[in-house]
C-alpha positions as CSV (number, residue, x, y, z in Angstrom):
1,M,121.5,105.1,94.6
2,F,122.9,107.9,92.4
3,C,119.9,107.9,90.1
4,V,117.3,107.9,92.9
5,L,118.9,110.2,95.4
6,I,120.8,112.6,93.1
7,L,119.6,112.5,89.5
8,L,115.8,112.1,90.2
9,T,115.7,114.6,93.0
10,Y,117.7,117.2,91.0
11,V,115.4,117.0,88.0
12,N,112.5,117.9,90.3
13,Y,114.1,120.2,92.8
14,R,115.7,122.5,90.2
15,K,112.2,123.9,89.6
16,A,112.1,124.9,93.3
17,A,115.1,127.1,92.9
18,G,113.4,129.0,90.1
19,T,110.4,129.5,92.5
20,W,112.7,131.0,95.1
21,V,114.0,133.5,92.6
22,D,110.5,134.5,91.6
23,L,109.1,134.8,95.1
24,V,112.0,135.9,97.3
25,E,112.6,139.6,96.8
26,G,116.1,139.6,98.2
27,L,117.3,136.7,96.0
28,P,118.6,137.9,92.6
29,E,118.6,135.7,89.6
30,R,122.4,135.9,89.5
31,F,125.0,136.7,92.2
32,F,128.8,136.5,92.3
33,G,128.7,135.8,88.6
34,L,126.6,132.6,88.7
35,P,122.8,132.0,88.3
36,V,120.9,130.5,91.2
37,V,120.0,127.6,88.9
38,G,121.5,126.8,85.5
39,W,119.6,123.5,84.6
40,F,122.8,122.5,82.7
41,R,121.5,124.6,79.8
42,H,123.4,127.2,77.8
43,S,120.4,129.6,77.8
44,R,120.4,129.6,81.6
45,G,124.1,129.7,82.2
46,W,124.9,125.9,82.4
47,I,125.9,125.6,86.1
48,G,124.4,127.7,88.9
49,W,124.7,127.6,92.7
50,F,122.1,124.9,92.8
51,E,124.1,122.7,90.5
52,L,127.3,123.3,92.4
53,F,125.6,121.9,95.6
54,Y,124.1,119.0,93.7
55,I,127.5,118.2,92.1
56,G,129.0,118.1,95.6
57,L,126.2,115.8,96.8
58,G,126.8,113.5,93.8
59,I,130.5,113.3,94.4
60,A,129.9,112.5,98.0
61,C,127.4,109.8,97.2
62,V,129.7,108.0,94.7
63,W,132.7,108.4,97.0
64,L,131.0,107.0,100.0
65,L,129.5,104.1,98.1
66,S,132.9,103.2,96.5
67,V,134.5,103.2,99.9
68,H,131.6,101.1,101.3
69,F,132.2,98.4,98.7
70,R,135.8,98.0,99.9
71,E,135.2,98.4,103.6
72,P,131.5,98.6,104.8
73,L,130.6,101.9,106.4
74,A,129.1,101.7,109.9
75,F,125.9,103.6,109.2
76,I,124.9,101.4,106.2
77,P,123.2,98.2,107.3
78,T,124.6,94.8,106.3
79,S,121.3,93.2,105.3
80,W,119.5,94.0,102.0
81,L,116.3,94.7,104.0
82,G,118.1,97.3,106.1
83,K,119.7,98.9,103.0
84,G,116.3,99.1,101.3
85,Q,114.8,100.7,104.4
86,L,117.6,103.2,104.7
87,L,117.3,104.2,101.0
88,Y,113.5,104.6,101.3
89,F,113.7,106.5,104.5
90,V,116.3,109.0,103.2
91,F,114.5,109.4,99.9
92,I,111.0,110.0,101.3
93,W,112.1,112.6,103.8
94,W,114.4,114.3,101.2
95,V,111.3,114.8,99.1
96,V,109.2,116.0,102.0
97,I,111.7,118.5,103.2
98,F,112.5,120.0,99.8
99,N,108.8,120.1,98.9
100,F,108.2,122.1,102.1
101,E,111.1,124.5,101.3
102,R,109.6,125.1,97.9
103,A,106.3,125.9,99.4
104,L,107.7,128.0,102.3
105,V,108.6,131.0,100.1
106,G,105.0,131.4,99.1
107,F,103.3,130.0,102.1
108,S,99.6,130.4,102.7
109,P,97.0,129.0,105.0
110,H,95.9,126.2,102.7
111,R,99.5,125.0,102.6
112,L,99.1,123.9,106.2
113,V,96.7,121.2,104.8
114,T,98.7,120.1,101.7
115,E,102.1,120.1,103.4
116,G,100.6,118.6,106.5
117,V,99.0,115.7,104.6
118,I,102.3,115.1,102.8
119,T,104.2,115.0,106.1
120,L,101.6,112.8,107.7
121,N,101.9,110.3,104.9
122,A,105.7,110.3,105.3
123,I,105.4,109.6,109.0
124,I,103.0,106.7,108.3
125,C,105.4,105.3,105.6
126,T,108.3,105.6,108.1
127,V,106.4,103.5,110.6
128,L,105.4,100.9,108.0
129,I,108.9,100.4,106.7
130,A,110.2,100.0,110.2
131,L,107.5,97.7,111.6
132,G,106.2,96.1,108.4
133,P,109.0,93.4,108.1
134,Q,108.2,92.2,111.7
135,M,104.6,91.4,110.6
136,V,105.8,89.0,107.9
137,P,106.1,85.4,109.3
138,K,109.7,84.3,109.8
139,Q,111.1,81.8,107.4
140,T,111.5,78.4,109.1
141,G,113.4,75.9,107.0
142,S,111.4,76.1,103.8
143,L,111.0,78.9,101.2
144,F,108.4,81.4,102.2
145,V,105.6,81.7,99.7
146,F,104.0,85.2,99.2
147,N,101.0,84.0,97.2
148,D,98.6,84.3,100.1
149,W,100.0,87.6,101.2
150,V,99.7,89.0,97.6
151,L,96.0,87.9,97.4
152,Q,95.2,89.4,100.9
153,T,97.0,92.6,100.0
154,L,95.1,92.9,96.7
155,I,91.8,92.4,98.4
156,W,92.4,94.8,101.3
157,G,93.9,97.3,98.9
158,I,90.7,97.3,96.8
159,V,88.5,97.5,100.0
160,V,90.5,100.5,101.3
161,L,90.5,102.2,98.0
162,V,86.8,101.9,97.4
163,G,86.0,102.6,101.1
164,T,88.1,105.8,101.4
165,T,86.8,107.1,98.1
166,V,83.1,106.7,99.2
167,I,83.8,108.1,102.6
168,F,85.6,111.2,101.4
169,W,83.0,111.7,98.6
170,G,80.3,111.5,101.3
171,I,82.1,114.0,103.6
172,K,82.4,116.5,100.8
173,H,78.7,116.2,99.9
174,I,77.6,116.5,103.5
175,L,79.7,119.7,103.9
176,Y,79.2,121.4,100.5
177,G,76.5,119.4,98.6
178,K,77.0,119.7,94.9
179,E,79.0,122.9,95.2
180,H,82.7,122.9,94.5
181,A,84.6,122.7,97.8
182,P,86.4,126.0,98.6
183,G,90.1,126.5,99.1
184,G,91.3,125.6,95.7
185,A,90.8,126.2,92.0
186,L,88.3,124.1,90.1
187,H,90.2,122.0,87.5
188,I,88.1,120.0,85.0
189,R,90.4,118.3,82.5
190,F,88.0,116.4,80.3
191,G,84.4,116.6,79.1
192,P,82.2,119.5,77.8
193,D,82.9,121.5,81.0
194,S,86.7,121.3,80.7
195,N,88.5,124.5,81.7
196,A,92.0,123.2,80.8
197,P,93.9,125.5,78.5
198,K,93.9,124.4,74.9
199,A,96.8,126.5,73.6
200,K,100.4,125.6,74.2
201,P,102.5,127.9,76.4
202,K,104.7,130.3,74.5
203,A,108.5,130.0,74.6
204,G,109.8,131.2,78.0
205,E,106.4,131.0,79.7
206,E,105.6,128.6,82.5
207,H,103.1,125.8,81.9
208,P,99.7,126.8,83.3
């Protein structure tokens, strides 16, 4: 729980705090003697306001879980399925909300598409984690075997993957032909037409 909700999200979200400093004119890099984000590095000031909030979240997480082990908390389900659903639900919307906050300070029209698609995927995932278990046949006396479900999932996964790839490729070519679709930069990583930067970024510079 701590690694997924606190450690993993902190490693990703601390970059968002740096974006706020760069794009929000009224937000200084340091205020009241502390940096906005310290990354737990000496060069950045070790602990900033962002770290203080995350330390508080970490303490609250460990504290609540330790209490739950002694006396179950009402909002945490008793079944392992319910616990897994709650963890996934909290994690996915934590990611969606913080991703939106990072984009908000430099919002532009194309962000409505990218952030909208991310939010739509989170909504679909929320529905699936809530209704998915009800689609699995109930166990009646004998141990349920997932072999048939694994095979069906693999087959349908390949069908959907290939189908959506062909459909989206076809839509792009109908709308724009062989031209690069507008609204984003053209990134070619490999091959003779690659435009990926070859030189390593200098110390202190952001990765391109």
